[in-house]
C-alpha positions in Angstrom: 0.0 0.0 0.0 1.2 3.5 -0.7 2.3 5.9 2.0 -0.6 8.2 1.3 -3.0 5.4 2.0 -1.3 4.6 5.3 -1.3 8.2 6.5 -5.0 8.5 5.5 -5.9 5.5 7.5 -3.9 6.7 10.5 -5.5 10.1 10.3 -9.0 8.5 10.3 -8.0 6.3 13.3 -6.7 9.3 15.1 -9.9 11.3 14.3 -11.9 8.5 15.8 -9.8 8.5 19.0 -10.3 12.3 19.3 -14.1 11.9 18.8 -14.2 9.4 21.7 -12.1 11.7 23.9 -14.5 14.6 23.0 -17.4 12.4 24.2 -15.7 11.8 27.5 -14.5 15.4 28.0 -16.4 17.3 30.7 -15.1 20.8 29.8 -17.3 22.2 26.9 -14.4 24.1 25.4 -12.1 21.0 25.4 -14.9 19.0 23.9 -15.3 21.4 21.0 -11.6 21.7 20.4 -11.4 17.9 20.2 -14.4 17.7 17.9 -12.9 20.4 15.6 -9.6 18.6 15.5 -11.3 15.3 14.6 -13.2 16.9 11.8 -10.0 18.5 10.4 -8.2 15.1 10.4 -11.2 13.5 8.6 -11.2 16.1 6.0 -7.4 15.8 5.5 -7.7 12.0 5.2 -10.4 12.3 2.6 -8.3 14.7 0.5 -5.2 12.7 0.8 -6.7 9.2 0.3 -9.4 10.1 -2.3 -7.6 12.2 -4.9 -5.2 9.5 -6.1 -7.9 7.0 -6.9 -9.8 9.6 -9.1 -6.6 10.5 -11.0 -6.1 7.1 -12.5 -7.5 6.7 -16.0 -9.5 3.4 -16.2 -8.9 3.0 -19.9 
């Protein structure tokens, strides 16, 4: 597997960890910060993992 695929998978796993931490957080500001970071990581993983597949010509 390519390095981009691995980093995307790792980012998604880290985003899931951050979402779980946000659910456990008691401080509303900390909860929002964790949710925002998780969303950013998900977006980055989608961009890094998804673009390569669309760039390949199937013909």
